[in-house]
N, CA, C and O atoms as CSV, one atom per row, in Angstrom:
chain,resi,resn,atom,element,x,y,z
A,1,MET,N,N,16.947,34.097,29.503
A,1,MET,CA,C,16.053,32.974,29.241
A,1,MET,C,C,15.164,33.349,28.055
A,1,MET,O,O,14.577,34.431,28.030
A,2,THR,N,N,15.068,32.445,27.071
A,2,THR,CA,C,14.210,32.708,25.917
A,2,THR,C,C,12.803,32.221,26.205
A,2,THR,O,O,12.592,31.310,27.006
A,3,SER,N,N,11.855,32.840,25.541
A,3,SER,CA,C,10.470,32.418,25.748
A,3,SER,C,C,10.216,31.107,25.010
A,3,SER,O,O,10.893,30.792,24.032
A,4,LEU,N,N,9.260,30.369,25.479
A,4,LEU,CA,C,8.928,29.088,24.868
A,4,LEU,C,C,8.497,29.268,23.421
A,4,LEU,O,O,8.858,28.453,22.572
A,5,THR,N,N,7.733,30.314,23.118
A,5,THR,CA,C,7.252,30.504,21.754
A,5,THR,C,C,8.383,30.792,20.787
A,5,THR,O,O,8.245,30.515,19.596
A,6,ALA,N,N,9.488,31.333,21.253
A,6,ALA,CA,C,10.633,31.580,20.377
A,6,ALA,C,C,11.260,30.276,19.919
A,6,ALA,O,O,11.925,30.245,18.883
A,7,GLU,N,N,11.064,29.210,20.661
A,7,GLU,CA,C,11.654,27.917,20.332
A,7,GLU,C,C,10.739,27.053,19.463
A,7,GLU,O,O,11.188,26.047,18.912
A,8,LEU,N,N,9.484,27.421,19.333
A,8,LEU,CA,C,8.551,26.635,18.542
A,8,LEU,C,C,8.748,26.906,17.057
A,8,LEU,O,O,9.061,28.026,16.653
A,9,THR,N,N,8.562,25.881,16.261
A,9,THR,CA,C,8.638,26.055,14.820
A,9,THR,C,C,7.245,25.926,14.237
A,9,THR,O,O,6.398,25.236,14.805
A,10,PRO,N,N,6.994,26.580,13.110
A,10,PRO,CA,C,5.673,26.479,12.492
A,10,PRO,C,C,5.359,25.035,12.103
A,10,PRO,O,O,6.259,24.270,11.758
A,11,VAL,N,N,4.115,24.679,12.159
A,11,VAL,CA,C,3.666,23.341,11.788
A,11,VAL,C,C,2.873,23.446,10.496
A,11,VAL,O,O,2.016,24.317,10.350
A,12,ARG,N,N,3.164,22.557,9.567
A,12,ARG,CA,C,2.422,22.558,8.301
A,12,ARG,C,C,0.983,22.137,8.539
A,12,ARG,O,O,0.702,21.256,9.352
A,13,LYS,N,N,0.084,22.776,7.823
A,13,LYS,CA,C,-1.330,22.421,7.908
A,13,LYS,C,C,-1.509,21.025,7.316
A,13,LYS,O,O,-1.003,20.726,6.234
A,14,SER,N,N,-2.235,20.179,8.037
A,14,SER,CA,C,-2.473,18.818,7.580
A,14,SER,C,C,-3.875,18.381,7.975
A,14,SER,O,O,-4.524,18.997,8.821
A,15,ILE,N,N,-4.322,17.314,7.350
A,15,ILE,CA,C,-5.646,16.745,7.647
A,15,ILE,C,C,-5.520,15.231,7.761
A,15,ILE,O,O,-4.524,14.645,7.335
A,16,LEU,N,N,-6.536,14.608,8.339
A,16,LEU,CA,C,-6.726,13.169,8.236
A,16,LEU,C,C,-7.853,12.980,7.224
A,16,LEU,O,O,-8.924,13.565,7.387
A,17,PRO,N,N,-7.635,12.183,6.193
A,17,PRO,CA,C,-8.658,12.018,5.157
A,17,PRO,C,C,-9.932,11.379,5.698
A,17,PRO,O,O,-9.920,10.646,6.687
A,18,LYS,N,N,-11.018,11.681,5.021
A,18,LYS,CA,C,-12.292,11.022,5.305
A,18,LYS,C,C,-12.292,9.697,4.550
A,18,LYS,O,O,-11.597,9.558,3.543
A,19,GLY,N,N,-13.059,8.733,5.025
A,19,GLY,CA,C,-13.157,7.456,4.336
A,19,GLY,C,C,-13.546,7.648,2.882
A,19,GLY,O,O,-14.501,8.366,2.585
A,20,GLY,N,N,-12.819,7.017,1.976
A,20,GLY,CA,C,-13.117,7.114,0.552
A,20,GLY,C,C,-12.531,8.334,-0.133
A,20,GLY,O,O,-12.732,8.521,-1.333
A,21,ASP,N,N,-11.805,9.173,0.611
A,21,ASP,CA,C,-11.196,10.351,-0.008
A,21,ASP,C,C,-10.229,9.936,-1.107
A,21,ASP,O,O,-9.578,8.895,-1.024
A,22,THR,N,N,-10.149,10.763,-2.129
A,22,THR,CA,C,-9.191,10.619,-3.222
A,22,THR,C,C,-8.401,11.910,-3.302
A,22,THR,O,O,-8.729,12.892,-2.636
A,23,TRP,N,N,-7.356,11.906,-4.122
A,23,TRP,CA,C,-6.609,13.154,-4.305
A,23,TRP,C,C,-7.542,14.253,-4.809
A,23,TRP,O,O,-7.419,15.412,-4.413
A,24,GLU,N,N,-8.466,13.883,-5.679
A,24,GLU,CA,C,-9.390,14.862,-6.252
A,24,GLU,C,C,-10.350,15.433,-5.204
A,24,GLU,O,O,-10.604,16.638,-5.188
A,25,SER,N,N,-10.880,14.579,-4.335
A,25,SER,CA,C,-11.824,15.075,-3.327
A,25,SER,C,C,-11.123,15.943,-2.292
A,25,SER,O,O,-11.687,16.935,-1.829
A,26,ILE,N,N,-9.903,15.579,-1.929
A,26,ILE,CA,C,-9.148,16.405,-0.981
A,26,ILE,C,C,-8.798,17.738,-1.623
A,26,ILE,O,O,-8.905,18.783,-0.981
A,27,ALA,N,N,-8.378,17.710,-2.896
A,27,ALA,CA,C,-8.046,18.946,-3.610
A,27,ALA,C,C,-9.246,19.878,-3.672
A,27,ALA,O,O,-9.109,21.078,-3.433
A,28,ALA,N,N,-10.411,19.349,-3.988
A,28,ALA,CA,C,-11.618,20.178,-4.089
A,28,ALA,C,C,-11.986,20.799,-2.749
A,28,ALA,O,O,-12.429,21.946,-2.698
A,29,ARG,N,N,-11.808,20.055,-1.673
A,29,ARG,CA,C,-12.182,20.536,-0.341
A,29,ARG,C,C,-11.139,21.494,0.247
A,29,ARG,O,O,-11.496,22.524,0.819
A,30,GLU,N,N,-9.866,21.159,0.108
A,30,GLU,CA,C,-8.806,21.900,0.792
A,30,GLU,C,C,-8.165,22.999,-0.050
A,30,GLU,O,O,-7.625,23.957,0.502
A,31,LEU,N,N,-8.216,22.880,-1.371
A,31,LEU,CA,C,-7.607,23.871,-2.266
A,31,LEU,C,C,-8.617,24.301,-3.330
A,31,LEU,O,O,-8.345,24.165,-4.523
A,32,PRO,N,N,-9.781,24.819,-2.916
A,32,PRO,CA,C,-10.853,25.105,-3.863
A,32,PRO,C,C,-10.532,26.208,-4.877
A,32,PRO,O,O,-11.170,26.274,-5.927
A,33,ASP,N,N,-9.570,27.061,-4.587
A,33,ASP,CA,C,-9.239,28.167,-5.481
A,33,ASP,C,C,-8.149,27.820,-6.494
A,33,ASP,O,O,-7.696,28.683,-7.246
A,34,VAL,N,N,-7.729,26.553,-6.509
A,34,VAL,CA,C,-6.682,26.095,-7.419
A,34,VAL,C,C,-7.321,25.119,-8.407
A,34,VAL,O,O,-8.152,24.298,-8.019
A,35,ALA,N,N,-6.936,25.208,-9.683
A,35,ALA,CA,C,-7.435,24.258,-10.680
A,35,ALA,C,C,-7.192,22.835,-10.178
A,35,ALA,O,O,-6.139,22.544,-9.612
A,36,GLN,N,N,-8.170,21.950,-10.388
A,36,GLN,CA,C,-8.086,20.622,-9.792
A,36,GLN,C,C,-6.821,19.869,-10.187
A,36,GLN,O,O,-6.185,19.265,-9.323
A,37,SER,N,N,-6.441,19.882,-11.439
A,37,SER,CA,C,-5.239,19.133,-11.829
A,37,SER,C,C,-3.994,19.702,-11.153
A,37,SER,O,O,-3.103,18.950,-10.760
A,38,ASP,N,N,-3.931,21.018,-11.018
A,38,ASP,CA,C,-2.800,21.643,-10.314
A,38,ASP,C,C,-2.832,21.295,-8.832
A,38,ASP,O,O,-1.800,20.971,-8.243
A,39,ALA,N,N,-4.020,21.362,-8.229
A,39,ALA,CA,C,-4.151,21.073,-6.794
A,39,ALA,C,C,-3.789,19.621,-6.489
A,39,ALA,O,O,-3.129,19.348,-5.486
A,40,VAL,N,N,-4.210,18.695,-7.335
A,40,VAL,CA,C,-3.867,17.284,-7.142
A,40,VAL,C,C,-2.351,17.099,-7.230
A,40,VAL,O,O,-1.760,16.399,-6.408
A,41,GLY,N,N,-1.732,17.718,-8.214
A,41,GLY,CA,C,-0.285,17.626,-8.350
A,41,GLY,C,C,0.448,18.204,-7.145
A,41,GLY,O,O,1.445,17.641,-6.693
A,42,MET,N,N,-0.042,19.321,-6.627
A,42,MET,CA,C,0.563,19.926,-5.445
A,42,MET,C,C,0.445,18.983,-4.250
A,42,MET,O,O,1.426,18.738,-3.548
A,43,LEU,N,N,-0.754,18.458,-4.025
A,43,LEU,CA,C,-0.967,17.545,-2.894
A,43,LEU,C,C,-0.057,16.322,-2.997
A,43,LEU,O,O,0.555,15.904,-2.014
A,44,GLN,N,N,0.022,15.759,-4.196
A,44,GLN,CA,C,0.856,14.570,-4.364
A,44,GLN,C,C,2.333,14.883,-4.126
A,44,GLN,O,O,3.054,14.059,-3.563
A,45,SER,N,N,2.788,16.054,-4.544
A,45,SER,CA,C,4.201,16.397,-4.330
A,45,SER,C,C,4.491,16.693,-2.864
A,45,SER,O,O,5.616,16.483,-2.410
A,46,TRP,N,N,3.513,17.170,-2.119
A,46,TRP,CA,C,3.695,17.455,-0.692
A,46,TRP,C,C,3.531,16.195,0.158
A,46,TRP,O,O,3.855,16.202,1.346
A,47,ASN,N,N,3.032,15.117,-0.443
A,47,ASN,CA,C,2.702,13.899,0.302
A,47,ASN,C,C,3.277,12.658,-0.368
A,47,ASN,O,O,2.571,11.670,-0.572
A,48,LEU,N,N,4.559,12.714,-0.707
A,48,LEU,CA,C,5.189,11.571,-1.373
A,48,LEU,C,C,5.127,10.311,-0.530
A,48,LEU,O,O,5.137,9.203,-1.065
A,49,HIS,N,N,5.062,10.474,0.789
A,49,HIS,CA,C,4.969,9.308,1.682
A,49,HIS,C,C,3.690,8.513,1.439
A,49,HIS,O,O,3.631,7.327,1.763
A,50,VAL,N,N,2.669,9.147,0.875
A,50,VAL,CA,C,1.419,8.461,0.536
A,50,VAL,C,C,1.375,8.160,-0.960
A,50,VAL,O,O,1.051,7.044,-1.365
A,51,PHE,N,N,1.699,9.154,-1.769
A,51,PHE,CA,C,1.589,9.025,-3.221
A,51,PHE,C,C,2.472,7.910,-3.776
A,51,PHE,O,O,2.060,7.204,-4.696
A,52,MET,N,N,3.662,7.740,-3.241
A,52,MET,CA,C,4.599,6.755,-3.770
A,52,MET,C,C,4.496,5.392,-3.086
A,52,MET,O,O,5.221,4.463,-3.441
A,53,ARG,N,N,3.613,5.272,-2.125
A,53,ARG,CA,C,3.439,3.993,-1.433
A,53,ARG,C,C,2.819,2.972,-2.389
A,53,ARG,O,O,1.950,3.311,-3.192
A,54,ALA,N,N,3.262,1.751,-2.297
A,54,ALA,CA,C,2.655,0.686,-3.093
A,54,ALA,C,C,1.186,0.591,-2.712
A,54,ALA,O,O,0.835,0.669,-1.534
A,55,SER,N,N,0.334,0.424,-3.708
A,55,SER,CA,C,-1.102,0.447,-3.446
A,55,SER,C,C,-1.683,-0.901,-3.057
A,55,SER,O,O,-2.894,-1.000,-2.859
A,56,GLY,N,N,-0.887,-1.918,-2.942
A,56,GLY,CA,C,-1.434,-3.195,-2.510
A,56,GLY,C,C,-0.593,-4.357,-2.976
A,56,GLY,O,O,0.589,-4.210,-3.288
A,57,GLY,N,N,-1.217,-5.503,-3.018
A,57,GLY,CA,C,-0.512,-6.730,-3.355
A,57,GLY,C,C,-0.235,-6.867,-4.832
A,57,GLY,O,O,-0.555,-5.978,-5.621
A,58,VAL,N,N,0.355,-7.971,-5.199
A,58,VAL,CA,C,0.708,-8.259,-6.580
A,58,VAL,C,C,-0.551,-8.235,-7.440
A,58,VAL,O,O,-1.588,-8.778,-7.059
A,59,GLY,N,N,-0.447,-7.604,-8.596
A,59,GLY,CA,C,-1.563,-7.591,-9.531
A,59,GLY,C,C,-2.541,-6.444,-9.335
A,59,GLY,O,O,-3.450,-6.275,-10.147
A,60,ARG,N,N,-2.384,-5.662,-8.297
A,60,ARG,CA,C,-3.302,-4.542,-8.090
A,60,ARG,C,C,-2.896,-3.406,-9.002
A,60,ARG,O,O,-1.710,-3.205,-9.264
A,61,MET,N,N,-3.860,-2.674,-9.478
A,61,MET,CA,C,-3.626,-1.562,-10.388
A,61,MET,C,C,-3.094,-0.354,-9.631
A,61,MET,O,O,-3.482,-0.135,-8.483
A,62,ARG,N,N,-2.214,0.436,-10.244
A,62,ARG,CA,C,-1.687,1.661,-9.625
A,62,ARG,C,C,-2.813,2.664,-9.412
A,62,ARG,O,O,-2.675,3.556,-8.574
A,63,GLY,N,N,-3.917,2.554,-10.134
A,63,GLY,CA,C,-5.030,3.473,-9.995
A,63,GLY,C,C,-5.849,3.271,-8.727
A,63,GLY,O,O,-6.707,4.094,-8.410
A,64,ASP,N,N,-5.594,2.186,-7.997
A,64,ASP,CA,C,-6.302,1.977,-6.733
A,64,ASP,C,C,-6.009,3.132,-5.793
A,64,ASP,O,O,-4.923,3.712,-5.822
A,65,ASN,N,N,-6.979,3.459,-4.963
A,65,ASN,CA,C,-6.819,4.581,-4.044
A,65,ASN,C,C,-5.827,4.221,-2.940
A,65,ASN,O,O,-6.107,3.341,-2.126
A,66,PRO,N,N,-4.668,4.892,-2.902
A,66,PRO,CA,C,-3.678,4.579,-1.868
A,66,PRO,C,C,-3.876,5.380,-0.579
A,66,PRO,O,O,-3.076,5.238,0.346
A,67,ILE,N,N,-4.900,6.206,-0.488
A,67,ILE,CA,C,-5.089,7.076,0.679
A,67,ILE,C,C,-5.915,6.350,1.735
A,67,ILE,O,O,-7.022,5.883,1.467
A,68,LEU,N,N,-5.355,6.265,2.935
A,68,LEU,CA,C,-6.043,5.627,4.059
A,68,LEU,C,C,-6.530,6.695,5.035
A,68,LEU,O,O,-5.918,7.759,5.126
A,69,PRO,N,N,-7.609,6.442,5.762
A,69,PRO,CA,C,-8.087,7.410,6.746
A,69,PRO,C,C,-7.071,7.735,7.842
A,69,PRO,O,O,-7.189,8.762,8.510
A,70,SER,N,N,-6.085,6.875,8.028
A,70,SER,CA,C,-5.061,7.111,9.050
A,70,SER,C,C,-3.865,7.911,8.526
A,70,SER,O,O,-2.984,8.279,9.303
A,71,ASP,N,N,-3.825,8.183,7.223
A,71,ASP,CA,C,-2.716,8.944,6.643
A,71,ASP,C,C,-2.783,10.407,7.059
A,71,ASP,O,O,-3.866,10.989,7.137
A,72,VAL,N,N,-1.645,10.987,7.320
A,72,VAL,CA,C,-1.562,12.435,7.523
A,72,VAL,C,C,-1.290,13.034,6.155
A,72,VAL,O,O,-0.291,12.710,5.511
A,73,ILE,N,N,-2.193,13.916,5.711
A,73,ILE,CA,C,-2.064,14.555,4.399
A,73,ILE,C,C,-1.759,16.029,4.599
A,73,ILE,O,O,-2.553,16.763,5.187
A,74,PHE,N,N,-0.592,16.460,4.102
A,74,PHE,CA,C,-0.242,17.875,4.173
A,74,PHE,C,C,-1.000,18.637,3.093
A,74,PHE,O,O,-1.042,18.211,1.938
A,75,VAL,N,N,-1.600,19.765,3.471
A,75,VAL,CA,C,-2.378,20.560,2.529
A,75,VAL,C,C,-1.758,21.932,2.294
A,75,VAL,O,O,-2.425,22.866,1.849
A,76,GLU,N,N,-0.472,22.031,2.601
A,76,GLU,CA,C,0.308,23.220,2.254
A,76,GLU,C,C,1.753,22.785,2.046
A,76,GLU,O,O,2.184,21.739,2.530
A,77,ALA,N,N,2.480,23.611,1.320
A,77,ALA,CA,C,3.885,23.317,1.017
A,77,ALA,C,C,4.733,23.334,2.288
A,77,ALA,O,O,4.349,23.944,3.286
A,78,PRO,N,N,5.883,22.665,2.247
A,78,PRO,CA,C,6.789,22.729,3.396
A,78,PRO,C,C,7.205,24.176,3.652
A,78,PRO,O,O,7.354,24.966,2.720
A,79,HIS,N,N,7.384,24.504,4.903
A,79,HIS,CA,C,7.843,25.849,5.272
A,79,HIS,C,C,9.330,25.955,4.998
A,79,HIS,O,O,10.084,25.004,5.200
A,80,ARG,N,N,9.737,27.115,4.540
A,80,ARG,CA,C,11.169,27.360,4.326
A,80,ARG,C,C,11.735,27.983,5.587
A,80,ARG,O,O,11.108,28.844,6.204
A,81,ASP,N,N,12.921,27.541,5.962
A,81,ASP,CA,C,13.564,28.086,7.164
A,81,ASP,C,C,14.240,29.399,6.860
A,81,ASP,O,O,14.835,30.008,7.749
């Protein structure tokens, strides 16, 4: 019989954003030792489910904040098996 912990897989670190959070504010809080432009790019690449989501209705600018407080935001790269 194998132990239960042997069957568990690592879970990526994630957060729920605070109201009004932007990629920049999350980067500053969660990746403070990384240059902001690099940290924002990393976050966006780890969170394509949020970054690539349409930001709203017809005529809305792509610059609108697409991050919702209910979004799960990964703050580390995917684990390699």
